PyMOL commands that place a pseudoatom at each C-alpha (Angstrom):
pseudoatom trace, name=CA, resn=MET, resi=1, chain=A, elem=C, hetatm=0, pos=[-5.183, 69.341, -7.523]
pseudoatom trace, name=CA, resn=LYS, resi=2, chain=A, elem=C, hetatm=0, pos=[-5.704, 67.249, -10.651]
pseudoatom trace, name=CA, resn=PRO, resi=3, chain=A, elem=C, hetatm=0, pos=[-8.693, 68.083, -12.872]
pseudoatom trace, name=CA, resn=THR, resi=4, chain=A, elem=C, hetatm=0, pos=[-10.163, 64.622, -12.238]
pseudoatom trace, name=CA, resn=GLU, resi=5, chain=A, elem=C, hetatm=0, pos=[-10.074, 65.106, -8.463]
pseudoatom trace, name=CA, resn=ARG, resi=6, chain=A, elem=C, hetatm=0, pos=[-11.561, 68.583, -8.735]
pseudoatom trace, name=CA, resn=THR, resi=7, chain=A, elem=C, hetatm=0, pos=[-14.336, 67.235, -10.975]
pseudoatom trace, name=CA, resn=LYS, resi=8, chain=A, elem=C, hetatm=0, pos=[-15.097, 64.419, -8.514]
pseudoatom trace, name=CA, resn=MET, resi=9, chain=A, elem=C, hetatm=0, pos=[-15.249, 66.803, -5.553]
pseudoatom trace, name=CA, resn=HIS, resi=10, chain=A, elem=C, hetatm=0, pos=[-17.543, 69.192, -7.438]
pseudoatom trace, name=CA, resn=LEU, resi=11, chain=A, elem=C, hetatm=0, pos=[-19.855, 66.365, -8.516]
pseudoatom trace, name=CA, resn=ILE, resi=12, chain=A, elem=C, hetatm=0, pos=[-20.106, 64.901, -5.033]
pseudoatom trace, name=CA, resn=SER, resi=13, chain=A, elem=C, hetatm=0, pos=[-20.733, 68.227, -3.301]
pseudoatom trace, name=CA, resn=ASN, resi=14, chain=A, elem=C, hetatm=0, pos=[-23.074, 69.747, -5.916]
pseudoatom trace, name=CA, resn=TYR, resi=15, chain=A, elem=C, hetatm=0, pos=[-24.932, 66.741, -7.325]
pseudoatom trace, name=CA, resn=VAL, resi=16, chain=A, elem=C, hetatm=0, pos=[-24.588, 63.577, -5.239]
pseudoatom trace, name=CA, resn=ARG, resi=17, chain=A, elem=C, hetatm=0, pos=[-25.010, 64.997, -1.711]
pseudoatom trace, name=CA, resn=PRO, resi=18, chain=A, elem=C, hetatm=0, pos=[-27.985, 67.225, -2.616]
pseudoatom trace, name=CA, resn=ALA, resi=19, chain=A, elem=C, hetatm=0, pos=[-29.682, 64.273, -4.368]
pseudoatom trace, name=CA, resn=ARG, resi=20, chain=A, elem=C, hetatm=0, pos=[-29.166, 62.113, -1.269]
pseudoatom trace, name=CA, resn=LEU, resi=21, chain=A, elem=C, hetatm=0, pos=[-30.459, 64.833, 1.060]
pseudoatom trace, name=CA, resn=LYS, resi=22, chain=A, elem=C, hetatm=0, pos=[-33.596, 65.336, -1.052]
pseudoatom trace, name=CA, resn=GLY, resi=23, chain=A, elem=C, hetatm=0, pos=[-34.134, 61.581, -1.285]
pseudoatom trace, name=CA, resn=ASP, resi=24, chain=A, elem=C, hetatm=0, pos=[-33.786, 61.552, -5.079]
pseudoatom trace, name=CA, resn=ARG, resi=25, chain=A, elem=C, hetatm=0, pos=[-33.089, 58.138, -6.588]
pseudoatom trace, name=CA, resn=THR, resi=26, chain=A, elem=C, hetatm=0, pos=[-31.461, 59.586, -9.735]
pseudoatom trace, name=CA, resn=PHE, resi=27, chain=A, elem=C, hetatm=0, pos=[-29.830, 62.760, -10.971]
pseudoatom trace, name=CA, resn=GLN, resi=28, chain=A, elem=C, hetatm=0, pos=[-28.554, 64.032, -14.332]
pseudoatom trace, name=CA, resn=VAL, resi=29, chain=A, elem=C, hetatm=0, pos=[-25.332, 65.781, -15.267]
pseudoatom trace, name=CA, resn=ARG, resi=30, chain=A, elem=C, hetatm=0, pos=[-24.544, 67.368, -18.642]
pseudoatom trace, name=CA, resn=VAL, resi=31, chain=A, elem=C, hetatm=0, pos=[-20.839, 67.478, -19.526]
pseudoatom trace, name=CA, resn=GLY, resi=32, chain=A, elem=C, hetatm=0, pos=[-21.020, 71.033, -20.907]
pseudoatom trace, name=CA, resn=ASN, resi=33, chain=A, elem=C, hetatm=0, pos=[-22.803, 72.378, -17.830]
pseudoatom trace, name=CA, resn=LEU, resi=34, chain=A, elem=C, hetatm=0, pos=[-20.332, 70.719, -15.482]
pseudoatom trace, name=CA, resn=GLN, resi=35, chain=A, elem=C, hetatm=0, pos=[-17.378, 72.100, -17.438]
pseudoatom trace, name=CA, resn=LYS, resi=36, chain=A, elem=C, hetatm=0, pos=[-18.917, 75.593, -17.288]
pseudoatom trace, name=CA, resn=GLU, resi=37, chain=A, elem=C, hetatm=0, pos=[-19.566, 75.300, -13.525]
pseudoatom trace, name=CA, resn=LEU, resi=38, chain=A, elem=C, hetatm=0, pos=[-15.899, 74.452, -13.022]
pseudoatom trace, name=CA, resn=GLY, resi=39, chain=A, elem=C, hetatm=0, pos=[-14.904, 77.499, -15.120]
pseudoatom trace, name=CA, resn=TRP, resi=40, chain=A, elem=C, hetatm=0, pos=[-13.062, 75.388, -17.675]
pseudoatom trace, name=CA, resn=THR, resi=41, chain=A, elem=C, hetatm=0, pos=[-12.799, 75.397, -21.447]
pseudoatom trace, name=CA, resn=ASN, resi=42, chain=A, elem=C, hetatm=0, pos=[-11.395, 72.610, -23.613]
pseudoatom trace, name=CA, resn=ARG, resi=43, chain=A, elem=C, hetatm=0, pos=[-11.550, 70.088, -20.758]
pseudoatom trace, name=CA, resn=THR, resi=44, chain=A, elem=C, hetatm=0, pos=[-14.368, 67.990, -22.196]
pseudoatom trace, name=CA, resn=PRO, resi=45, chain=A, elem=C, hetatm=0, pos=[-12.338, 64.732, -22.385]
pseudoatom trace, name=CA, resn=SER, resi=46, chain=A, elem=C, hetatm=0, pos=[-11.301, 65.068, -18.739]
pseudoatom trace, name=CA, resn=VAL, resi=47, chain=A, elem=C, hetatm=0, pos=[-14.849, 65.756, -17.497]
pseudoatom trace, name=CA, resn=TYR, resi=48, chain=A, elem=C, hetatm=0, pos=[-16.262, 62.962, -19.678]
pseudoatom trace, name=CA, resn=SER, resi=49, chain=A, elem=C, hetatm=0, pos=[-13.715, 60.387, -18.495]
pseudoatom trace, name=CA, resn=THR, resi=50, chain=A, elem=C, hetatm=0, pos=[-14.356, 61.294, -14.848]
pseudoatom trace, name=CA, resn=LEU, resi=51, chain=A, elem=C, hetatm=0, pos=[-18.096, 60.780, -15.282]
pseudoatom trace, name=CA, resn=VAL, resi=52, chain=A, elem=C, hetatm=0, pos=[-17.685, 57.308, -16.806]
pseudoatom trace, name=CA, resn=SER, resi=53, chain=A, elem=C, hetatm=0, pos=[-14.956, 56.189, -14.400]
pseudoatom trace, name=CA, resn=LYS, resi=54, chain=A, elem=C, hetatm=0, pos=[-15.609, 53.383, -11.931]
pseudoatom trace, name=CA, resn=ASP, resi=55, chain=A, elem=C, hetatm=0, pos=[-13.470, 55.237, -9.374]
pseudoatom trace, name=CA, resn=PHE, resi=56, chain=A, elem=C, hetatm=0, pos=[-15.841, 58.200, -9.328]
pseudoatom trace, name=CA, resn=GLN, resi=57, chain=A, elem=C, hetatm=0, pos=[-18.922, 55.967, -9.182]
pseudoatom trace, name=CA, resn=GLN, resi=58, chain=A, elem=C, hetatm=0, pos=[-17.538, 53.952, -6.262]
pseudoatom trace, name=CA, resn=GLU, resi=59, chain=A, elem=C, hetatm=0, pos=[-16.281, 56.998, -4.385]
pseudoatom trace, name=CA, resn=ALA, resi=60, chain=A, elem=C, hetatm=0, pos=[-19.579, 58.855, -4.819]
pseudoatom trace, name=CA, resn=GLY, resi=61, chain=A, elem=C, hetatm=0, pos=[-21.827, 55.833, -4.274]
pseudoatom trace, name=CA, resn=VAL, resi=62, chain=A, elem=C, hetatm=0, pos=[-23.620, 56.184, -7.603]
pseudoatom trace, name=CA, resn=GLU, resi=63, chain=A, elem=C, hetatm=0, pos=[-24.239, 54.012, -10.640]
pseudoatom trace, name=CA, resn=LEU, resi=64, chain=A, elem=C, hetatm=0, pos=[-24.259, 55.197, -14.246]
pseudoatom trace, name=CA, resn=ILE, resi=65, chain=A, elem=C, hetatm=0, pos=[-27.543, 53.999, -15.735]
pseudoatom trace, name=CA, resn=GLU, resi=66, chain=A, elem=C, hetatm=0, pos=[-27.746, 55.981, -18.965]
pseudoatom trace, name=CA, resn=LYS, resi=67, chain=A, elem=C, hetatm=0, pos=[-25.750, 58.172, -21.329]
pseudoatom trace, name=CA, resn=LYS, resi=68, chain=A, elem=C, hetatm=0, pos=[-27.746, 60.201, -23.834]
pseudoatom trace, name=CA, resn=GLY, resi=69, chain=A, elem=C, hetatm=0, pos=[-27.460, 63.114, -26.208]
pseudoatom trace, name=CA, resn=GLY, resi=70, chain=A, elem=C, hetatm=0, pos=[-23.898, 62.633, -27.388]
pseudoatom trace, name=CA, resn=PRO, resi=71, chain=A, elem=C, hetatm=0, pos=[-22.476, 62.180, -30.869]
pseudoatom trace, name=CA, resn=PRO, resi=72, chain=A, elem=C, hetatm=0, pos=[-22.950, 58.879, -32.751]
pseudoatom trace, name=CA, resn=SER, resi=73, chain=A, elem=C, hetatm=0, pos=[-19.238, 58.144, -32.343]
pseudoatom trace, name=CA, resn=GLY, resi=74, chain=A, elem=C, hetatm=0, pos=[-19.742, 57.883, -28.588]
pseudoatom trace, name=CA, resn=GLY, resi=75, chain=A, elem=C, hetatm=0, pos=[-16.711, 60.054, -27.890]
pseudoatom trace, name=CA, resn=PRO, resi=76, chain=A, elem=C, hetatm=0, pos=[-16.395, 62.988, -25.480]
pseudoatom trace, name=CA, resn=SER, resi=77, chain=A, elem=C, hetatm=0, pos=[-18.739, 65.893, -26.148]
pseudoatom trace, name=CA, resn=THR, resi=78, chain=A, elem=C, hetatm=0, pos=[-20.292, 68.718, -24.148]
pseudoatom trace, name=CA, resn=THR, resi=79, chain=A, elem=C, hetatm=0, pos=[-23.735, 67.457, -25.214]
pseudoatom trace, name=CA, resn=TRP, resi=80, chain=A, elem=C, hetatm=0, pos=[-23.527, 64.155, -23.319]
pseudoatom trace, name=CA, resn=GLN, resi=81, chain=A, elem=C, hetatm=0, pos=[-26.005, 63.873, -20.495]
pseudoatom trace, name=CA, resn=PHE, resi=82, chain=A, elem=C, hetatm=0, pos=[-25.306, 61.246, -17.831]
pseudoatom trace, name=CA, resn=VAL, resi=83, chain=A, elem=C, hetatm=0, pos=[-28.024, 59.786, -15.627]
pseudoatom trace, name=CA, resn=PHE, resi=84, chain=A, elem=C, hetatm=0, pos=[-26.859, 58.324, -12.319]
pseudoatom trace, name=CA, resn=ARG, resi=85, chain=A, elem=C, hetatm=0, pos=[-28.703, 56.254, -9.752]
pseudoatom trace, name=CA, resn=VAL, resi=86, chain=A, elem=C, hetatm=0, pos=[-27.935, 57.115, -6.135]
pseudoatom trace, name=CA, resn=LEU, resi=87, chain=A, elem=C, hetatm=0, pos=[-27.005, 53.905, -4.337]
pseudoatom trace, name=CA, resn=ASP, resi=88, chain=A, elem=C, hetatm=0, pos=[-27.878, 53.117, -0.759]
pseudoatom trace, name=CA, resn=GLU, resi=89, chain=A, elem=C, hetatm=0, pos=[-24.950, 53.021, 1.646]
pseudoatom trace, name=CA, resn=GLY, resi=90, chain=A, elem=C, hetatm=0, pos=[-22.852, 49.889, 1.044]
pseudoatom trace, name=CA, resn=GLN, resi=91, chain=A, elem=C, hetatm=0, pos=[-24.707, 48.945, -2.148]
pseudoatom trace, name=CA, resn=ASP, resi=92, chain=A, elem=C, hetatm=0, pos=[-22.603, 48.018, -5.186]
pseudoatom trace, name=CA, resn=ALA, resi=93, chain=A, elem=C, hetatm=0, pos=[-23.332, 49.088, -8.731]
pseudoatom trace, name=CA, resn=SER, resi=94, chain=A, elem=C, hetatm=0, pos=[-24.567, 46.415, -11.120]
pseudoatom trace, name=CA, resn=PRO, resi=95, chain=A, elem=C, hetatm=0, pos=[-22.715, 46.740, -14.450]
pseudoatom trace, name=CA, resn=VAL, resi=96, chain=A, elem=C, hetatm=0, pos=[-25.532, 45.159, -16.471]
pseudoatom trace, name=CA, resn=ASN, resi=97, chain=A, elem=C, hetatm=0, pos=[-27.745, 48.209, -16.028]
pseudoatom trace, name=CA, resn=ILE, resi=98, chain=A, elem=C, hetatm=0, pos=[-25.452, 50.589, -17.856]
pseudoatom trace, name=CA, resn=ARG, resi=99, chain=A, elem=C, hetatm=0, pos=[-26.878, 51.700, -21.207]
pseudoatom trace, name=CA, resn=LYS, resi=100, chain=A, elem=C, hetatm=0, pos=[-23.906, 52.897, -23.212]
pseudoatom trace, name=CA, resn=ARG, resi=101, chain=A, elem=C, hetatm=0, pos=[-25.442, 53.752, -26.555]
pseudoatom trace, name=CA, resn=GLY, resi=102, chain=A, elem=C, hetatm=0, pos=[-28.664, 53.897, -28.438]
pseudoatom trace, name=CA, resn=GLY, resi=103, chain=A, elem=C, hetatm=0, pos=[-29.473, 51.849, -31.481]
pseudoatom trace, name=CA, resn=LEU, resi=104, chain=A, elem=C, hetatm=0, pos=[-29.438, 48.084, -31.261]
pseudoatom trace, name=CA, resn=LEU, resi=105, chain=A, elem=C, hetatm=0, pos=[-27.453, 48.067, -28.020]
pseudoatom trace, name=CA, resn=ALA, resi=106, chain=A, elem=C, hetatm=0, pos=[-30.374, 49.806, -26.316]
pseudoatom trace, name=CA, resn=ILE, resi=107, chain=A, elem=C, hetatm=0, pos=[-32.528, 46.681, -26.816]
pseudoatom trace, name=CA, resn=TYR, resi=108, chain=A, elem=C, hetatm=0, pos=[-29.887, 44.227, -25.608]
pseudoatom trace, name=CA, resn=GLY, resi=109, chain=A, elem=C, hetatm=0, pos=[-31.533, 41.572, -23.411]
pseudoatom trace, name=CA, resn=ILE, resi=110, chain=A, elem=C, hetatm=0, pos=[-35.090, 42.510, -24.369]
pseudoatom trace, name=CA, resn=CYS, resi=111, chain=A, elem=C, hetatm=0, pos=[-36.081, 38.841, -24.889]
pseudoatom trace, name=CA, resn=ALA, resi=112, chain=A, elem=C, hetatm=0, pos=[-34.313, 37.469, -21.801]
pseudoatom trace, name=CA, resn=ASP, resi=113, chain=A, elem=C, hetatm=0, pos=[-37.584, 36.769, -19.954]
pseudoatom trace, name=CA, resn=MET, resi=114, chain=A, elem=C, hetatm=0, pos=[-39.120, 35.067, -22.978]
pseudoatom trace, name=CA, resn=TYR, resi=115, chain=A, elem=C, hetatm=0, pos=[-36.119, 32.766, -23.346]
pseudoatom trace, name=CA, resn=ARG, resi=116, chain=A, elem=C, hetatm=0, pos=[-36.165, 31.954, -19.614]
pseudoatom trace, name=CA, resn=GLU, resi=117, chain=A, elem=C, hetatm=0, pos=[-39.829, 30.914, -19.859]
pseudoatom trace, name=CA, resn=VAL, resi=118, chain=A, elem=C, hetatm=0, pos=[-39.081, 28.332, -22.559]
pseudoatom trace, name=CA, resn=GLY, resi=119, chain=A, elem=C, hetatm=0, pos=[-35.943, 26.938, -20.919]
pseudoatom trace, name=CA, resn=GLY, resi=120, chain=A, elem=C, hetatm=0, pos=[-33.280, 29.123, -22.509]
pseudoatom trace, name=CA, resn=ALA, resi=121, chain=A, elem=C, hetatm=0, pos=[-32.295, 30.262, -25.969]
pseudoatom trace, name=CA, resn=ASP, resi=122, chain=A, elem=C, hetatm=0, pos=[-31.066, 26.804, -27.042]
pseudoatom trace, name=CA, resn=ALA, resi=123, chain=A, elem=C, hetatm=0, pos=[-34.386, 25.179, -26.137]
pseudoatom trace, name=CA, resn=PHE, resi=124, chain=A, elem=C, hetatm=0, pos=[-36.286, 27.934, -27.962]
pseudoatom trace, name=CA, resn=ILE, resi=125, chain=A, elem=C, hetatm=0, pos=[-34.245, 27.536, -31.156]
pseudoatom trace, name=CA, resn=ARG, resi=126, chain=A, elem=C, hetatm=0, pos=[-34.494, 23.723, -30.998]
pseudoatom trace, name=CA, resn=ALA, resi=127, chain=A, elem=C, hetatm=0, pos=[-38.312, 23.942, -30.704]
pseudoatom trace, name=CA, resn=GLU, resi=128, chain=A, elem=C, hetatm=0, pos=[-38.512, 26.424, -33.573]
pseudoatom trace, name=CA, resn=ARG, resi=129, chain=A, elem=C, hetatm=0, pos=[-36.435, 24.152, -35.802]
pseudoatom trace, name=CA, resn=GLU, resi=130, chain=A, elem=C, hetatm=0, pos=[-38.589, 21.132, -34.957]
pseudoatom trace, name=CA, resn=ASN, resi=131, chain=A, elem=C, hetatm=0, pos=[-41.758, 23.036, -35.878]
pseudoatom trace, name=CA, resn=PHE, resi=132, chain=A, elem=C, hetatm=0, pos=[-40.299, 24.681, -38.969]
pseudoatom trace, name=CA, resn=GLY, resi=133, chain=A, elem=C, hetatm=0, pos=[-41.723, 22.121, -41.399]
pseudoatom trace, name=CA, resn=SER, resi=134, chain=A, elem=C, hetatm=0, pos=[-45.240, 22.780, -40.168]
pseudoatom trace, name=CA, resn=ILE, resi=135, chain=A, elem=C, hetatm=0, pos=[-45.319, 26.183, -41.859]
pseudoatom trace, name=CA, resn=VAL, resi=136, chain=A, elem=C, hetatm=0, pos=[-44.352, 24.811, -45.284]
pseudoatom trace, name=CA, resn=PRO, resi=137, chain=A, elem=C, hetatm=0, pos=[-47.345, 23.521, -47.290]
pseudoatom trace, name=CA, resn=ASP, resi=138, chain=A, elem=C, hetatm=0, pos=[-47.291, 19.887, -48.374]
pseudoatom trace, name=CA, resn=LEU, resi=139, chain=A, elem=C, hetatm=0, pos=[-46.183, 19.795, -51.999]
pseudoatom trace, name=CA, resn=PRO, resi=140, chain=A, elem=C, hetatm=0, pos=[-46.413, 16.818, -54.306]
pseudoatom trace, name=CA, resn=GLU, resi=141, chain=A, elem=C, hetatm=0, pos=[-43.245, 14.830, -54.842]
pseudoatom trace, name=CA, resn=PRO, resi=142, chain=A, elem=C, hetatm=0, pos=[-41.276, 15.908, -57.946]
pseudoatom trace, name=CA, resn=ALA, resi=143, chain=A, elem=C, hetatm=0, pos=[-42.036, 12.622, -59.760]
pseudoatom trace, name=CA, resn=GLU, resi=144, chain=A, elem=C, hetatm=0, pos=[-45.790, 13.038, -59.170]
pseudoatom trace, name=CA, resn=ALA, resi=145, chain=A, elem=C, hetatm=0, pos=[-45.649, 16.603, -60.439]
pseudoatom trace, name=CA, resn=GLN, resi=146, chain=A, elem=C, hetatm=0, pos=[-44.049, 15.488, -63.730]
pseudoatom trace, name=CA, resn=ASN, resi=147, chain=A, elem=C, hetatm=0, pos=[-46.695, 12.802, -64.387]
pseudoatom trace, name=CA, resn=ARG, resi=148, chain=A, elem=C, hetatm=0, pos=[-49.506, 15.309, -64.185]
for i in range(1, 148): cmd.bond("trace and resi %d" % i, "trace and resi %d" % (i + 1))
show_as sticks, trace
zoom trace
């Protein structure tokens, strides 16, 4: 059996099914712990790639909602902790909810509601540009300034 298949089977039987039975909406998996449970060493890339794969998520009926604790490079590491949402039967994962990294990407879409309220980003920027002159104080014309 391929390492990916073995990882999937272990995840489904030891994480996904118990979470469903308990009625949990989410569960967490740490790459290093999973690798240790499988009795492997130096298989971090394989375990990591299985956890992020769409195949695993569809087969298990889960959605990756957060990755945290890994290196800044974002590459495979035993310190990565994955948070999955348990989907209801027949429910599809929504790719917009996946938070891949921290930093600026973590705040992506934070102003979406504000922009919707004012008619979209274009309308907001247009209104800001129209009102821009109102924050600049009225200054005398250059010719008037020289005569003084």
